[in-house]
C-alpha positions in Angstrom: 47.4 0.2 -85.4 48.5 1.1 -81.9 47.0 4.2 -80.2 50.1 6.3 -80.3 53.3 6.5 -82.3 55.7 5.2 -79.6 53.6 2.1 -79.0 53.5 1.5 -82.8 57.3 1.7 -82.8 57.5 -0.8 -80.0 55.2 -3.2 -81.8 57.2 -2.7 -85.0 60.5 -3.2 -83.2 59.2 -6.4 -81.5 57.8 -8.2 -84.5 60.4 -7.0 -87.1 63.0 -8.5 -84.9 61.1 -11.7 -84.4 60.3 -12.4 -88.0 63.9 -12.1 -89.2 65.8 -12.5 -85.9 67.2 -16.0 -86.7 68.3 -14.9 -90.2 69.9 -11.7 -88.8 71.7 -13.7 -86.2 73.2 -16.1 -88.7 74.3 -13.2 -90.9 75.9 -11.4 -88.0 77.6 -14.4 -86.5 79.2 -15.4 -89.8 80.0 -11.8 -90.6 81.7 -11.3 -87.3 83.8 -14.3 -87.9 84.7 -12.9 -91.3 86.8 -10.2 -89.6 89.3 -13.0 -89.0 88.7 -14.7 -92.4 92.4 -15.0 -93.2 93.4 -16.2 -89.7 90.7 -18.9 -89.8 91.9 -20.0 -93.3 95.5 -20.3 -92.0 94.3 -22.6 -89.2 92.2 -24.6 -91.5 95.2 -25.2 -93.8 97.8 -26.5 -91.3 100.0 -27.8 -94.1 101.1 -24.3 -94.8 103.2 -24.4 -91.6 104.4 -21.6 -89.4 107.9 -20.8 -90.8 108.4 -17.2 -91.8 108.4 -16.5 -95.5 111.8 -16.0 -97.0 112.7 -12.5 -98.3 113.5 -14.3 -101.6 109.9 -15.4 -102.1 109.2 -13.3 -105.2 112.4 -14.1 -107.1 112.2 -17.8 -106.2 108.5 -17.9 -107.3 109.4 -16.2 -110.6 112.2 -18.8 -111.2 109.7 -21.6 -110.6 107.1 -20.1 -112.9 109.8 -19.6 -115.6 110.6 -23.3 -115.3 107.1 -24.9 -114.8 105.0 -22.4 -116.7 107.1 -21.6 -119.8 104.9 -20.4 -122.6 102.0 -19.4 -120.3 99.8 -16.4 -121.2 99.5 -15.4 -117.6 101.5 -15.7 -114.3 100.2 -14.9 -110.9 101.9 -14.8 -107.5 99.8 -14.4 -104.4 102.2 -13.5 -101.6 102.0 -14.7 -98.0 101.0 -12.1 -95.3 101.3 -11.8 -91.6 97.7 -13.0 -91.4 98.0 -16.0 -93.8 101.1 -17.9 -94.6 99.9 -18.9 -98.1 102.3 -18.5 -101.0 100.4 -19.5 -104.1 101.4 -19.5 -107.8 99.0 -19.9 -110.7 99.3 -19.7 -114.5 97.2 -20.0 -117.6 98.1 -22.0 -120.6 96.5 -21.1 -124.0 94.3 -23.9 -125.2 91.3 -24.3 -127.4 88.4 -24.1 -126.8 89.1 -23.1 -123.2 92.3 -21.9 -121.5 93.7 -24.2 -118.8 94.6 -22.8 -115.4 97.2 -24.4 -113.1 98.2 -23.6 -109.5 100.8 -24.6 -106.9 101.2 -23.8 -103.2 104.8 -23.4 -102.2 106.5 -24.1 -98.9 107.5 -20.7 -97.4 111.1 -21.6 -97.0 112.1 -24.3 -99.5 109.7 -23.1 -102.2 108.9 -26.7 -103.1 105.3 -27.5 -104.0 103.2 -28.8 -101.1 99.8 -30.4 -100.9 97.2 -28.4 -99.0 93.8 -29.7 -98.0 90.8 -28.6 -100.1 88.8 -26.2 -97.9 87.1 -22.8 -98.2 88.5 -22.0 -94.8 87.3 -18.7 -93.3 86.0 -17.6 -96.7 83.0 -19.8 -96.2 81.8 -17.6 -93.4 82.3 -14.5 -95.6 80.3 -15.9 -98.5 77.6 -17.4 -96.3 77.2 -14.0 -94.6 75.7 -12.5 -97.8 74.6 -15.5 -99.8 73.3 -17.8 -97.0 74.6 -20.7 -99.2 71.7 -19.8 -101.6 73.8 -18.2 -104.3 71.5 -19.4 -107.1 68.3 -19.0 -105.1 68.2 -15.4 -104.1 70.4 -15.5 -101.1 71.6 -11.9 -101.6 68.0 -10.7 -101.7 67.3 -12.4 -98.4 70.4 -10.7 -96.9 69.2 -7.4 -98.3 65.8 -7.8 -96.7 67.5 -8.6 -93.4 69.7 -5.5 -93.7 66.6 -3.3 -94.3 64.8 -4.9 -91.4 67.9 -4.2 -89.2 67.5 -0.5 -90.0 63.8 -0.7 -89.1 64.9 -2.4 -85.8 67.5 0.3 -85.1 65.1 3.3 -85.7 62.1 1.7 -83.9 64.4 0.7 -81.1 65.5 4.3 -80.6 61.9 5.3 -80.1 61.4 2.3 -77.8 64.2 3.3 -75.6 63.8 7.1 -75.3 65.8 7.5 -72.1 69.2 6.5 -73.4 71.3 7.6 -70.4 68.9 6.1 -67.9 68.7 2.8 -69.9 72.4 2.7 -70.3 73.2 3.0 -66.6 70.3 0.7 -65.5 70.9 -3.0 -65.0 68.6 -4.8 -62.6 70.1 -8.0 -61.3 67.3 -9.2 -59.0 65.4 -10.8 -61.9 66.7 -12.7 -64.9 64.2 -11.4 -67.4 64.7 -7.8 -66.2 68.5 -8.3 -66.4 68.1 -9.6 -69.9 65.9 -6.6 -70.8 68.4 -4.1 -69.4 71.3 -5.9 -71.1 69.5 -5.8 -74.4 69.0 -2.0 -74.0 72.6 -1.4 -73.0 74.1 -3.4 -75.9 71.6 -1.8 -78.3 72.8 1.7 -77.4 76.5 0.7 -77.8 76.0 -1.0 -81.1 73.7 1.6 -82.8 76.5 3.2 -85.0 78.0 -0.2 -85.8 74.7 -1.8 -86.9 73.7 1.3 -88.8 76.9 1.4 -90.9 76.8 -2.3 -91.6 73.2 -2.3 -92.7 73.5 0.8 -94.9 76.7 -0.3 -96.5 75.2 -3.7 -97.2 72.4 -2.1 -99.1 74.9 0.2 -101.0 77.0 -2.7 -102.0 74.2 -4.4 -103.9 72.1 -1.3 -104.7 72.2 -2.2 -108.5 70.7 -5.6 -107.7 68.0 -4.2 -105.3 67.1 -1.2 -107.4 67.9 -2.1 -111.1 65.0 -0.3 -112.8 66.7 3.0 -113.8 69.7 1.1 -115.2 67.5 -1.4 -117.0 65.6 1.5 -118.5 68.6 3.5 -119.7 71.0 0.7 -120.7 70.4 -2.3 -122.8 72.5 -4.6 -120.5 71.5 -2.9 -117.3 74.0 -2.7 -114.5 76.6 -4.6 -116.4 76.8 -2.0 -119.1 76.8 0.9 -116.6 79.6 -0.8 -114.6 81.6 -1.2 -117.8 81.2 2.5 -118.5 82.0 3.9 -115.1 84.7 1.4 -114.0 88.3 2.3 -114.5 91.1 -0.2 -115.3 94.5 -0.5 -116.9 94.6 0.2 -120.7 93.9 -2.8 -122.9 97.0 -4.9 -123.5 97.8 -5.4 -127.2 100.3 -8.3 -127.9 103.3 -7.5 -130.1 103.5 -11.1 -131.2 107.3 -10.8 -130.7 108.9 -13.3 -128.4 110.7 -11.9 -125.3 112.0 -13.2 -122.0 110.3 -11.9 -118.9 112.1 -10.3 -115.9 112.8 -12.9 -113.2 114.8 -10.6 -110.9 112.1 -8.4 -109.3 114.6 -6.1 -107.5 114.4 -3.3 -110.0 110.6 -3.2 -109.9 110.5 -3.6 -106.1 112.6 -0.4 -105.8 110.0 1.5 -107.9 107.1 0.0 -105.9 108.6 1.1 -102.6 108.8 4.7 -103.8 105.1 4.6 -104.5 104.0 2.4 -101.5 106.5 2.9 -98.7 104.7 0.7 -96.1 106.1 -2.7 -95.2 104.8 -5.7 -97.1 102.7 -3.5 -99.4 102.4 -6.1 -102.3 99.5 -8.5 -102.2 99.7 -10.0 -105.7 102.0 -9.9 -108.8 100.6 -10.7 -112.2 102.5 -11.1 -115.4 100.2 -10.6 -118.5 101.6 -12.1 -121.7 105.0 -12.7 -120.0 106.7 -14.1 -123.1 105.6 -11.2 -125.4 107.5 -8.0 -126.0 104.4 -6.0 -124.9 104.1 -8.1 -121.7 103.0 -6.3 -118.6 103.6 -6.7 -114.9 100.7 -5.6 -112.6 101.5 -5.2 -108.9 98.5 -5.1 -106.6 98.6 -3.3 -103.2 97.1 -4.6 -100.0 93.8 -3.0 -99.2 94.9 -2.1 -95.6 95.9 1.4 -96.7 92.6 2.6 -98.0 88.9 2.7 -97.0 87.9 1.8 -100.5 87.8 -1.9 -101.5 89.3 -1.1 -104.9 92.8 -2.6 -105.3 95.4 -0.1 -106.2 97.8 -1.3 -108.9 101.1 -0.3 -110.6 102.0 -1.5 -114.1 105.5 -2.2 -115.5 106.9 -3.7 -118.6 107.7 -7.4 -118.2 110.7 -7.1 -120.5 112.8 -4.2 -118.9 110.7 -3.2 -115.9 110.0 0.4 -116.9 106.8 2.0 -115.5 103.7 1.9 -117.7 100.5 3.9 -117.8 98.3 3.1 -114.8 94.6 3.1 -114.3 92.5 6.3 -114.3 91.2 7.7 -111.0 87.7 6.4 -110.2 84.7 8.6 -110.5 83.2 10.0 -107.3 80.0 8.0 -107.3 81.9 4.7 -108.0 84.4 5.6 -105.3 81.6 6.3 -102.8 80.2 2.8 -103.3 83.6 1.2 -103.0 84.2 3.1 -99.7 80.9 1.7 -98.3 82.1 -1.7 -99.5 85.4 -1.2 -97.7 83.7 0.0 -94.5 81.6 -3.2 -94.5 84.5 -5.6 -95.1 87.0 -3.6 -92.9 90.0 -4.9 -94.9 91.7 -1.6 -93.9 91.5 -2.5 -90.2 94.6 -3.1 -88.1 94.7 -6.0 -85.7 93.5 -3.8 -82.8 90.6 -2.4 -84.8 89.6 -5.8 -86.1 89.3 -7.0 -82.5 87.2 -3.9 -81.7 84.9 -4.7 -84.7 84.8 -8.4 -83.6 83.7 -7.2 -80.1 81.0 -5.0 -81.7 79.9 -7.8 -83.9 79.7 -10.2 -81.0 77.7 -7.6 -79.0 75.3 -7.3 -81.9 74.8 -11.0 -81.9 74.0 -10.8 -78.2 71.6 -8.0 -78.9 69.7 -10.1 -81.5 69.7 -13.3 -79.5 68.6 -11.6 -76.2 65.8 -9.9 -78.1 64.4 -13.3 -79.4 64.7 -14.9 -75.9 63.0 -11.8 -74.3 60.1 -12.0 -76.8 59.3 -15.5 -75.8 59.8 -15.2 -72.0 57.7 -12.0 -71.8 54.8 -13.7 -73.5 55.0 -16.9 -71.6 54.8 -14.9 -68.4 51.4 -13.5 -69.5 49.7 -16.7 -70.7 48.4 -19.7 -68.9 48.6 -22.1 -71.9 51.2 -22.1 -74.7 50.1 -22.2 -78.4 51.9 -23.4 -81.5 53.6 -20.0 -82.1 55.3 -20.1 -78.6 56.4 -23.7 -79.3 58.0 -22.8 -82.7 59.8 -19.7 -81.4 61.2 -21.6 -78.5 62.6 -24.4 -80.7 63.9 -22.0 -83.3 65.6 -20.0 -80.6 67.5 -23.1 -79.5 68.5 -24.1 -83.0 69.1 -20.5 -84.2 71.4 -19.6 -81.3 73.2 -22.6 -79.8 72.6 -24.8 -82.9 74.5 -22.3 -85.1 77.4 -22.2 -82.7 77.5 -26.0 -82.7 77.4 -26.1 -86.5 80.5 -23.9 -86.7 82.3 -26.4 -84.5 81.1 -29.2 -86.8 82.6 -27.3 -89.7 86.0 -27.1 -87.9 85.9 -30.8 -87.0 85.1 -31.7 -90.6 88.2 -29.8 -91.6 90.4 -31.9 -89.4 88.7 -35.3 -89.7 87.6 -35.7 -93.3 89.9 -37.7 -95.5 92.6 -35.5 -97.0 92.0 -36.8 -100.6 88.2 -36.8 -100.4 86.7 -35.6 -103.7 85.0 -32.2 -103.3 86.3 -32.0 -99.8 85.5 -28.3 -99.3 81.8 -29.0 -100.2 81.8 -31.9 -97.8 82.9 -29.6 -94.9 80.1 -27.2 -95.7 77.6 -30.1 -95.8 78.8 -31.1 -92.3 78.1 -27.6 -91.1 74.6 -27.6 -92.5 73.8 -31.2 -91.3 75.0 -30.3 -87.8 72.7 -27.3 -87.8 69.8 -29.5 -89.0 70.6 -32.1 -86.3 70.5 -29.3 -83.7 67.1 -28.2 -85.0 65.8 -31.7 -85.0 67.1 -32.3 -81.5 65.4 -29.1 -80.2 62.0 -30.5 -81.4 62.3 -34.0 -79.9 63.6 -32.9 -76.4 61.9 -30.7 -73.8 63.1 -27.1 -74.3 65.0 -26.7 -71.1 66.8 -30.1 -71.6 67.6 -29.2 -75.2 69.2 -25.9 -74.1 71.3 -27.7 -71.5 72.3 -30.7 -73.5 73.2 -28.7 -76.7 75.2 -26.2 -74.6 77.1 -29.0 -73.0 77.8 -30.7 -76.3 78.9 -27.3 -77.7 81.2 -26.7 -74.8 82.8 -30.1 -75.0 83.2 -29.8 -78.8 85.1 -26.5 -78.7 87.2 -27.5 -75.7 88.3 -30.7 -77.3 89.0 -29.4 -80.7 92.5 -28.0 -80.0 93.4 -31.4 -78.4 92.1 -33.3 -81.4 94.2 -31.0 -83.6 97.3 -31.8 -81.5 96.6 -35.5 -81.5 96.2 -35.6 -85.3 99.6 -33.9 -85.9 101.5 -32.4 -82.9 103.9 -30.7 -85.3 101.3 -28.1 -86.3 101.0 -26.7 -82.9 104.6 -27.2 -81.9 105.8 -25.4 -85.0 103.4 -22.6 -84.4 104.8 -22.2 -80.8 108.4 -22.4 -82.1 107.9 -19.7 -84.7 105.5 -17.5 -82.6 102.7 -18.0 -85.1 100.0 -16.2 -83.1 97.5 -16.6 -86.0 97.4 -20.3 -85.5 97.7 -20.2 -81.7 95.1 -17.4 -81.5 92.5 -19.6 -83.2 93.2 -22.4 -80.7 92.8 -19.9 -77.9 89.5 -18.6 -79.4 88.2 -22.2 -79.6 89.0 -22.8 -75.9 87.4 -19.4 -75.0 84.2 -20.3 -76.9 84.1 -23.7 -75.1 84.7 -22.1 -71.7 81.9 -19.5 -72.3 79.5 -22.2 -73.4 80.4 -24.2 -70.3 79.8 -21.2 -68.0 76.3 -20.7 -69.6 75.6 -24.4 -69.2 76.5 -24.3 -65.5 74.5 -21.1 -64.9 71.4 -22.4 -66.7 71.6 -25.7 -65.0 71.8 -24.0 -61.6 68.6 -22.0 -62.4 66.7 -25.1 -63.4 67.6 -27.1 -60.2 
């Protein structure tokens, strides 16, 4: 134990950050990318095109479902949005022993089925963010430990940097290590509220997983039984077993929806439950952009004549509180400007974590005459954990463009390329001198990101030309982000190379 409380906090801040720093960085990088999950998915599915979606999308989709899915027990229309030009139909056919689900992606203008490459798109970053690709091996527990350790880092960091205003306005440029230390302090002050909200909300989201004992004690089926008791949903649908034709002109229902949800493009999804039954129901789901809660608001109508049906009960306060924390974490409510602000804060948090790990190593190397194994390992893990991760993301994007369109389990293959690229960067960091590994991986990363938009253009010029023609700034924005990432990597390469010469 250290001789006083502040020194104890400094020690705790230093080593809690070191032990889980690489894990936290991976979580924050992928989480930051998740703010643009839909935009990345749009870029990774270029077959969707950039043409605006016709105003007749709902009725045209219903006509196609009525033709292609006659007799289905469920219809679903996922509408395109300004963030993702993906119009998708799906339906379920009754079958024993298991129902069969079908799906189609439609062209946004002709409403003809189109083939879209198999990819998880930006959703991979969202799921990796909290599962670490260890869904069946406790990935969520590792993420929870990281969130708790981030809270430890925040509070111990506050005691470490007692002079907030002095630290905030102090940046010493005469020494690289001092500059990095001051930058770490400044970014840490800026990101305190952001990191605190993210860490606390992450723990709230999976609190039933992290603290299951009370629920297991009071309920036979634990959290599942409790969730079933406190969750609210639409009334159970009882079939009338009388044949009926579903509404295929959505105009009458759309007018009722607009009275309840006056904002533009309010509808995210339309579901027909038992569409060919007299008791069939239409469930209209609202975009989550109008609420802090992550619970989807829904309206229910008869699928026969379109009259309004009983909706879901209001959620209980405790359940709503958890959903609000969930919504704050995902930020689905955020406008484009707010998403960019959150992306900036996420990027700053990544810089905070990465600079802390580099500082730990450099400060200790400055005090020792001979390195030991711990220094060697931290140095190599820093290279792979920071620049190797950024390079692996580029590998994921290249796999999306270069893998065969008809490859079996193509989405899994893209993820495998991401993981193998990261593993290759880790291996490279161990077989090359540290300074050379930093430089060479930075240069490879810069070239990879700078070339990617050109590779995209060479593969199919129409993707980019159509995006330019129809002002598809989602697609163009991802290309610009790739070029920006490559440029920043090149700047760091030139700076680091200049220091080493």
